[in-house]
C-alpha positions as CSV (number, residue, x, y, z in Angstrom):
1,M,0.0,0.0,0.0
2,S,3.0,2.3,-0.4
3,G,2.2,5.6,-2.1
4,L,-1.3,5.9,-0.7
5,I,-2.3,8.6,1.7
6,F,-5.2,8.0,4.0
7,V,-7.0,11.1,5.4
8,S,-9.7,10.7,7.9
9,V,-12.4,13.4,8.4
10,G,-13.1,14.7,11.9
11,T,-15.1,17.4,13.6
12,A,-13.6,20.7,14.6
13,E,-14.1,19.8,18.2
14,E,-12.2,16.5,17.8
15,I,-9.2,18.2,16.1
16,S,-9.0,21.6,17.6
17,H,-6.0,20.7,19.8
18,L,-3.9,19.5,16.9
19,D,-1.5,21.6,14.7
20,A,-3.2,22.6,11.5
21,V,-1.8,23.3,8.0
22,N,-3.6,24.8,5.1
23,V,-4.1,22.9,1.9
24,H,-1.4,24.7,0.0
25,E,1.1,24.0,2.7
26,A,0.1,20.3,2.8
27,K,0.6,20.0,-1.0
28,T,3.9,21.9,-0.9
29,H,5.4,20.0,2.2
30,L,3.7,16.6,1.9
31,S,6.9,14.7,2.3
32,R,7.7,16.5,5.6
33,L,4.2,16.1,6.8
34,L,4.4,12.3,6.1
35,E,7.6,12.1,8.1
36,R,5.8,13.7,11.1
37,V,2.9,11.3,10.6
38,E,5.3,8.3,10.5
39,A,6.6,9.6,13.8
40,G,3.1,9.3,15.3
41,E,1.9,12.8,15.0
42,E,-1.6,13.7,13.7
43,I,-1.8,16.6,11.2
44,V,-4.9,18.6,10.5
45,I,-5.5,20.0,7.1
46,A,-7.6,23.2,6.9
47,R,-9.2,25.1,4.1
48,A,-9.7,28.8,4.7
49,G,-8.9,28.3,8.4
50,K,-11.6,25.6,8.8
51,P,-10.3,22.1,9.7
52,I,-11.5,19.6,7.0
53,A,-9.3,16.5,7.3
54,R,-6.8,14.8,9.5
55,L,-3.6,13.0,8.4
56,V,-3.1,10.1,10.9
57,P,-0.6,7.1,11.0
58,L,-2.0,3.8,9.9
59,E,-2.6,1.2,12.6
60,P,-0.3,-1.8,12.4
61,A,-1.6,-4.8,10.6
62,P,-2.9,-7.5,12.8
63,P,-0.6,-10.5,13.3
64,R,-0.9,-13.2,10.7
65,R,-2.7,-16.4,11.9
66,L,-0.5,-19.4,12.4
67,F,-2.2,-22.4,11.0
68,G,-1.5,-25.6,12.8
69,R,-0.4,-24.0,16.1
70,N,-3.0,-26.0,18.0
71,R,-2.0,-29.3,16.3
72,G,-2.1,-32.1,18.8
73,K,-4.0,-30.0,21.4
74,I,-7.5,-30.7,20.1
75,W,-9.1,-34.2,20.1
76,M,-12.2,-35.2,18.3
77,S,-14.0,-38.6,18.6
78,E,-14.0,-40.8,15.5
79,D,-17.8,-41.0,15.7
80,F,-18.4,-37.3,16.4
81,D,-20.7,-37.0,13.3
82,E,-22.7,-40.1,13.9
83,P,-26.4,-39.6,14.7
84,L,-27.2,-39.3,18.4
85,P,-29.4,-42.0,20.1
86,W,-33.1,-40.9,20.3
87,Q,-32.9,-41.4,24.1
88,T,-30.8,-38.2,24.1
89,F,-33.9,-36.1,23.1
90,P,-37.0,-37.3,25.1
91,G,-40.2,-36.6,23.3
92,F,-38.5,-36.5,19.9
93,P,-39.5,-37.6,17.3
94,P,-43.1,-36.9,18.2
95,T,-45.2,-40.1,18.2
């Protein structure tokens, strides 16, 4: 996913405490802003002084599942899929 920029929209109240840059500055200094975002900072982008977007670092990808890690820990009866005896369910089937 390199080369993609994710911008999340937020309300003015949510982002009022963050540093804001205008759209022109964001376009001119995008590389520098991305370095700051990589360092964990959130950047607000404003148009005409009004916050319109937030540049945030991506969350780390979840760890990959390890198939087979429970091998030998789970046991299943050979007849697990056999029909259960009718005595298990009193009153069924209806007579």
